[in-house]
ROGUZA-727465 format. One record per residue (C-alpha): residue in one letter; z, x, y. Coordinates in steps of 0.02 Angstrom, whole numbers, plus 32768, in hexadecimal, padded with zeros to 4 digits. Each point is the difference from the previous one (the first is absolute). Example, Ala and Ser with C-alpha at 12.3 -4.5 7.8 and 13.67 -1.06 7.14 Angstrom:
<zakols>
A818682677F1F/S7FDF804580AC/
</zakols>
This chain:
<zakols>
M40316A7E774C/L80AD800F804E/I7FE880B78030/Q7F627FD48060/Q805B7F73805A/I8088807A8032/L7F82807F803D/L7FA57F7D8067/K80A37FC4804B/V803680B1802E/L7F568028804B/H80037F5E8062/I80AD80258045/F7FC480AC8036/Q7F867FA28071/Q7F7380787FD1/E805880888067/R802680757F6F/T7F96804D7F78/V80077FBF7F4D/S8066809C7FD8/A808F7FB88065/A800E7F747F7E/F800580817F74/H808D80638053/L805F7F5E8020/L7FF97FC67F4B/K802D80AF7FC3/G809480068076/K7FCD809F805A/R80908040806C/S7F93803A8091/G80277FD180B3/Q7F5E7F9F800F/T801C7F987F65/I80B67FDC8028/Q7FCE7FCB80AF/D7F767F907FBC/V80817FA87F93/G80667FCC8097/L7F717FE68079/Y7F9F7F8B7F8F/K80967FB67FA3/L7FC580417F58/Y80AC80177FB4/P7FDC7F9C7F61/F7F7480777FCC/F804680AD8027/G800C80627F5E/L7FCB7F6B7F99/L7F95806D7F8D/P804680B28007/K7F9680377F6B/L7F5D7FB98043/T7F7780837FF0/R7F7D801D8085/Q7F787FDF7F7F/N804A7F587FCF/F80187FD080B6/E7F4C802B802C/Q7FC07F9A7F6C/H80537F668049/I7FC1802880AF/D7F5080117FB7/L80137F537FB2/L80317FB780A8/F7F658051804B/A7F917FC27F72/K803F7F4E8019/N7FD7800E80B9/Y80B57FEB8035/I7FFF80A28063/D7F86807F8045/I803280B78010/D7FB78088806F/E7FF480B87FD6/N80A980258054/G805D7F827F96/Y80127F7B8086/Y7FD67F507FC6/K7FCF7F55803D/M802D7F607FA6/S7F837F767FE3/E802D7F4C8025/Q80127FE37F46/G807380967FF1/Q806B7FC58091/A800B7F517FB7/L803F80447F59/A807A80758059/K80507F6D805A/Q80267FA57F5E/P80B880127FCB/L8028806A7F69/D80477FAA7F67/V808780867FF4/T8071805B807C/F803E80B3800A/D808E80618051/S7FC180B07FE5/W804D8046809F/H80AE7FEC7FB4/Y7FD480357F4E/R7F70807D800A/G7FE880107F45/N80BB80017FD6/E7FEB7F557FB0/H7FBA805D7F69/V80A480617FEF/F805F7F5B7FFA/F7F8E7FBB7F7A/G800880A57FA1/R80BE7FF17FFA/L7FF77F4A7FCC/S7F7C80207F7B/L8063808A7FAC/V80A27F9C8005/V7FA97F6A7FB1/Q7FAE806F7F7C/S80A780547FD8/L805F7F5D7FF0/S7F757FB27F98/H8007808E7F82/Q80BE7FFC7FFF/I80087F487FD5/N7F8880237F70/N806D80917FC4/Q7F7C80828028/Q8047809B8054/A7F63806A8006/F7F657FD18065/I7F80804E8073/P80327FD380B3/I7F7D7F9F805F/E8035805C809E/R7FDE80BC7FFB/N804B802B80A9/E809A806B7FDA/Q805D7FC9809D/I7FEB7F4A7FCF/Q803580277F4D/H809E80548041/W80237F6E8076/V7FEE7F837F71/R807680627F8E/Q80857FFE8088/F7FE27F488023/L80127FCF7F49/I80A080657FEB/A804C7FBD80A1/N7FDE7F4D7FC8/H804680197F50/F7F5E7FD97FA8/Q805080287F58/H80637F5D800C/R7F5B7F9F7FF8/T80307F8F8091/L7F83804C8079/Q7F667FAA7FB7/P802F7F4B8029/L8041803080AD/L7F5F8059802E/Y7F967F757FB6/D805C7F7E806A/E7FE98066809F/M7F4780197FDE/S7FE47F497FD8/L805F7FC08097/S7FB38078807C/L7F4F7FE07FC4/E801C7F44800A/K802E801480B7/L7F5D8058802E/S7F7F7F97805A/I7F6E805A7FB0/E7F7E7FC77F83/E803B7FEE7F4D/N7F7580727FC2/V8046808D806C/K80AC7FE77FB2/E7FB080027F54/L7FA4809F802D/L80A380598026/M80477FCE7F57/Y7F6280317FA3/R801780B1803F/L80A9800F7FAA/T801280537F56/G80787FC87F78/Y801F80227F48/N7F587FF07FA7/E7FBB7FAF809F/P7FA48080806B/G7FDC7FD280B3/F7F4D7FD1802B/T7F8F8084804C/W7FA67FE080A5/Q7F5E7FF27FA0/Q80487F7B7F8B/L80497F9F8092/A7F5E80098062/F7FA27FBB7F6A/G80807F767FE5/Y80017FCA80B7/Q7F45801E8012/L801D806F8096/Q7FDE80B48033/E8088807C7FCF/M8028802B80B6/D80147F49802B/V807C7FEB7F71/Q805F8098803E/L80067FB880B0/M80437F5B7FBF/Y808580627FA1/I80328062809C/S800A7F5F8064/G80727FB67F7C/L807080998000/H80117FFA80BE/A80317F487FFB/W807B80227F72/L80508093805A/I80137F9B80A0/E805A7F767FA0/I807280807FAD/E8024805680A7/Q802B7F5C8056/Q806F7FC07F73/K8053809E7FBF/P80A57FAE7FC8/T7F9D7F867F94/Y7FA2808A7FA5/P807680957FED/L7F9E80527F73/L7F567FEE8052/A804B803380A8/K803B80A17FAF/M7F5080207FBF/A7FBD7FE180AF/E8074807E8052/N7FA7807B8075/I7F597FA97FE1/R7FED7FAF80AA/V7FD3807A808C/E807D7FE3808D/A7FDB809E8066/L7F5D7FCC8053/L7FE180AA804F/T7FB180897F98/N807780907FD7/S7FAD8074807C/A80057F7E808B/L80B77FE17FD9/E802880B88020/T7FA47FF880A6/A805D7F60802E/Q80A880517FDE/L7FD780928074/Y7FBC7F8D8087/K809F7F977FFD/K806280A1801E/G7FA3801580A4/R7F7C807C7FCB/S7F587FFA8059/L7F5F7FEF7F9D/E7FD580B6802A/E80A9803A7FBE/I7FED7F987F62/S7F53804A7FE4/H804A80B08010/I80987FDC7F94/R7F9D7FAE7F75/R7F6C80778010/L7F897F6D8005/K7F6C7FDD8071/M80207F938098/S7F827F837FBB/T806B7FED7F64/I809E7FE38067/E7FA07F7F8066/D7FD07FA97F5C/H80B97FF57FD8/V80297FB780AB/V7F7A7F7C7FE8/E804D7FD87F57/M80AA7FEF8054/A7FB97F8B8083/M7FB47F957F79/N80987FF47F90/E809880078072/P80137F608069/N807480528081/F7F95809B8018/S7FC8801180B6/I7F5A804E802D/D80227FFF80BC/D801D80BD8002/F7F51801A7FBB/V7F9B7F778055/P80237FB880AE/L80177F438000/E7F647FE78068/A7F9780627F82/Q804C7F9D7F70/Q7FCB7F5E8054/Q7F5280438020/I7FEB80337F4A/L803B7F5B7FB9/Q7F987F9F807E/A7F6380657FD4/M80207FE37F47/E80087F448021/D7F6F7FF7807B/Y7F8880657F97/E80447FC17F59/T800B80AE7FB8/K808180787FB9/R7F84808F7FEF/L804580988058/K7F5880478034/T7FD07F5D8056/L80A87FF18057/K7FF680B48039/E7F577FDD8052/I804C7F6A8059/L809D80608035/P7FCD80B88010/H80A2802E805B/V80687FD37F66/S8015807E7F73/Y7FDB7FD87F4A/F80B880177FD8/Q802F7F818085/L7F807F877FBB/R803F80147F4E/I80B87FEF8027/T7FE57F698070/L7F977FA87F7D/A8082802A7F7C/K808E7FBA806A/G7F977F6A802E/A7FE47FDE7F47/T80BD7FF27FE3/T80157F81808B/A7F627F9A7FE7/
</zakols>
């Protein structure tokens, strides 16, 4: 199962220094300081927010399967150890790729727009004005109405233009043909309802979640092609507007960054924003991880930075508790920010 391969890969990258819950928060896209830092520290960008609707129950079912297959062992605190078999499977490359850090679930908004446009044009060409929209989201419905009007859909020239863009862009994708087919099977047209996840899983002889992951991978690849070749796909590029996440800082961290750049101290920012110092420190760590020119020298002396990075290399660990025992004179904040900055330059 693809989801189990992904879980094993994430757990392997964590180097057995996090609990299994860390993998759950990563896949859900939790905006906590710890999860954001883990993304940068362990280079887990492809998987952040991959499954925003993943339930804890579903996650634990898959973890239980990994345990039952003897891929991992879990202690009562949630820490795990991987068996040799589990590590071997984790090292195998995935058949699909993801870019969840830059989309974080927004890929579904893009496909929602596309689906409703296709459904609308399909009914128009068959002279059917009334239909039940496949997309129930009112914001997407409003967006599609504006898109159709702006592109003069009543002239009936939009259908071939959109078809050509879709065909050309999909041809350019270096992904499996069955993934491309999967994307098209999800579309709904006149008297041709899109396939459900259950139907697709049965047809591909896969688990539903694996089919969904293949679909997400296909959407990411498609969106990247559209983003890189915008002039070639003007209609699809319009549908992909504001889908890619360009502001890598969370909104709260962005507010802290703006105050810091104005010369405010962390104590002042904490007072102004009425947030705990630990929260402000989380934001600074996020800044260190995401802003290449951000200097941490005001927070950690150069000598201490070198000691931290050397200890991480010598002891082959990124676990804060272990590093703190090795370097008791360094604060946890200094450890976190140095590791975060080191992750951006590694």
